[in-house]
Structures are given as C-alpha cells and as structure tokens.
N, C-alpha and C positions, 0 to 999 in steps of 0.2 A: 278650604282644603281642596287640593286637586283631586280629580277623579282617580288618578293613579295611586295617590296616597290613601284615598278612601278604600280602594280595592285591596289594599294590603292589610286590612283589619281582620281578615277572616282566618289567617293562619299565623302560627307562632314560628314554627320551624318544621321542615318536612319530617314526617314521622312522629311529631309530638302529638300527644293527645289534645284534641280540641274540646275544651269544656267552656261552659258559660263563664266561669270565673276568669279563665285565661283570656277569653275573648274580651271580657270587660276590662282587664288590665291593659290590653293592647289598645282598645278603643279610647281609654282614658289618656294614654300616652299620646295618641294621635291628636287629641284635643288640647294638649298642654304645650305651650310654647316655650316655657323655661325648663331648666333641669329640675328634677324632683327626686327626693329620696324614696326608697322602698316604703319606709314607714309612713311618710306623708301621702304617698300614693294609696296605700292601704287605708289610711284614715279617710281620704277623699271618697274612695269607693264605698266604704262603710257608711259615711254620711249620706251618700246617694242611694243607700238601700241595697247595695250589692253585698251579699254574704260571701266574704273572701277572707282567707287567713293570710297572715303575714308570710308564712312559709310558701304558700302558693304564689304570692306576689314575687318573692325572691326567686323561686324556681322559674317563673315565667320570664322575669328580667334576665336571668342567666341564659335561658334558651334564646331569647331575643338577641342578646349580646353575641352569643355564639353564631347566630345566623347572620350577623352583620347588620341588624336592623336598628341598633341603638348606638348613640354616642354616649360615652361614660366619662365623667370627670370626678374629681374629688374636691370636696370643700376644704376649708381651712382646718377642720378637725380630722380630715381623712375619710369622711363618709362618702360613699359612692353616690353619685347623682346621675340620673338617667334622662335621656331625651330621644325621641324617635329620630333616627338618622335620615337626612334628606335622601331622596332617590338618587341624587347625583353623587352620593358617597360621603366618605370620611371628611370631617371638618374639625377645625380647632375653634375655641371660643374664648372670649374675654368675659369673665364673670365678675359681677359686682360682689364684693365681700360683705356688703351691707344687706342688700335686698335679694341677691341671688339672680338678678336679671342677667341675661347672656346675650352676646352679640357674636355672630360668626365673623371670623377675621381671615383675611387672605394670608395663607401660609405657604405659598408656592416655594419660597426660599427654603423653608423647613423641610418640605417634602423632597426637594432636590438634594438638600444636604444629607438627609437620611439615605437616599438612594446612592449618593456618592460614597458615603461611609461604607455601605454594604459592598459596593464594587471594590473599593480599596482594601477591604479586609477579607474578601472572599465569602462574605455572608450573603445569603439569599433570604427572601421573604422577611425583610427587616421591618419591624414594627417600632413605634415610638409613642411616647406620651409627652404632651406639652400642656402645662397648666399656666394660664395667664389670668391673673386677678387684678382688680383695681376697684375704684369707687366710681359709680356712674354719676352722671350729672344730677339726677334726682336726689341722690343721697349725699352729694358733695357738701351742701350747706351744713347738714347735721354733722358730718365727719369733720369739717373745718372748725366747728364749734367745740370739738373735743368729745362729742358724744361717743362712747365706746360701743354702743349698740344702736345702730340706725336701722336695724332690720324692720321692714314693714311688709305687709302682705303684698304679694305680687298681684297686680291688677288682672293678670291673665290666669283665670281658673279653667280647669278642664270643662269641656262640655259634658253633658249628662252621660256618665259611663254606662247607663242602662239602655241607651239608644240601640236600635237594631243595627247589625252589621250592614254595610252598604254593598 
C-alpha cells in the first residue's frame, strides 16, 4: 500500500465523526483488494474482534461514497459492493460472476462518450454507471463444466482491521 493511501485511513469525510468503528471500516477497505458487501465487511470486522454494527458499516460506506473515496458496483443480485477508490480517481471494473474478483479496465472511450452526450444535450456534471461481468480464468473450468455456483473464497482477505491508523 502506498504511503498516500495509508494516510487516507484517518478520516471518512470532512465533518464526519471520527470513531474507532468508522476508522476500522476504512482500514479494512484499504486492506481489501476486491469489492465487498457491507454485510461481508461487517462480518470480517466482527471476526477480527472489532465491535461494530451493520448500521455503522452502512453509514460509513455511504459517507465514504459521498466523499468520492469508494468505487461502488452491483453484483448479479443488485447488492452494492464497495472498494476503496484509487487516488487517481474513478475506475470501471470487470467482475467475475463466480468468485467476485475484479480487474480495472481502460474505459477512456466510455468517459469521452459520457462527456460528449452531456455536451450535446446541454447537461453538466454527467455521471454514469457501467457494469461489466464475466467469468475469470480461475473459474472458467468450473463454469464450462456447467457448475452453476463456482463461488470460491477470494484469496485476498483484508489485513487486520484492528491495526493502528498509519
């Protein structure tokens, strides 16, 4: 993790209350490389010994999203999944429908298209959502054999969310 990213673990949003639980949520996200649901994040924190309620996790994620600190996608069921946004900004991802692994993809064409649509219609501050899903190479053999659920544990688990802020 870069020093810049490590330095971003101490605040959620300007003016937001800084609590142990909110800091733990943010630190866990920094240590997690794939997208994660609020419920899974809450379970990981609880397993790590952090006393945090699901409502606190949801509020913290909402505040982080509003502050532009998270990328958010939806899975095949519509559940929102969260990941810390890289310091260089907004990204789009290709997400495996089986295991949930994600890979950032180059979407300059999409960004230019959205800007062009805004210019042609007179809209400003145009936002967009793009969901790309597929089956990763690791899950492809199971998917090709017709297995309907090839979900496996992601090998990338968050680092200890109880660690001190850097």
